[in-house]
C-alpha positions, 0 to 999 in steps of 0.5 A, a space after each residue: 216918926 217926926 224925929 226920923 223925918 226931921 233927921 232924914 231932911 237934915 241928911 238930905 240937905 246936907 248931902 245936897 249942899 256937900 255935892 258942890 266942890 269947894 274948900 273949907 268947913 261950915 259949922 252949924 248948930 242944930 236947934 232940936 232938944 233931943 240932941 245931946 247935950 240938952 242945952 245945944 251949946 256944944 252940938 255941931 253939924 260939919 259940912 266939909 269938902 276937900 279936893 286933896 286930903 292926901 297930906 292929912 286934914 283937920 275935920 273938926 278942931 280940938 276943943 280947948 277942954 272936954 272931948 268930941 263926941 261923934 254921932 254920925 259920919 257920912 263920906 262921899 268921894 267923886 273919884 276912887 279913894 281910900 280914906 282913914 279918919 282918926 284923932 290927932 295929927 302929931 306927925 304931919 301927914 298922918 292921923 295919930 289914932 285910926 278910928 275908921 278905915 282905911 276904907 275904899 270908895 269908888 267913884 260916887 261912893 258913899 259910906 255912913 257911920 252912926 255911933 250909938 253910943 256916940 264915939 268919944 275922942 280923947 280929951 282936947 283932940 282933933 278929928 282928922 282925915 287922910 286919904 291915899 289919893 287926890 280927888 274931891 271927898 265930902 263929909 257930913 259930921 254930927 256930934 257934940 262937945 262936953 
């Protein structure tokens, strides 16, 4: 029960923080031990927002070694948009391999994805987003690298 309340608080705070519209990505390291890896050295939480993901944007940079493991993604849009999340961006402006989407979000739409087991990306590959329209989109992503 304590774990569920703690995770609920994290999601609430993250969504509260991401409702402001600003560019850039903030990465924080969680401090709880039950989140793999047990050392917490590779764990991350990403709060990101963009006002235009139509040309494709990097959400999480590729690790120099190992892979990204994604446990949770929340997407929130302030205006109607179709969003695709995928790995890699070899051709500028589009993701290489689609992992989620395209999914449509209406004004104020929110989608959440939980992955059990975690979604594993190809080694040394980034996580990117592509959208069909301009407009603010916010992301909360939780995962780890190994």
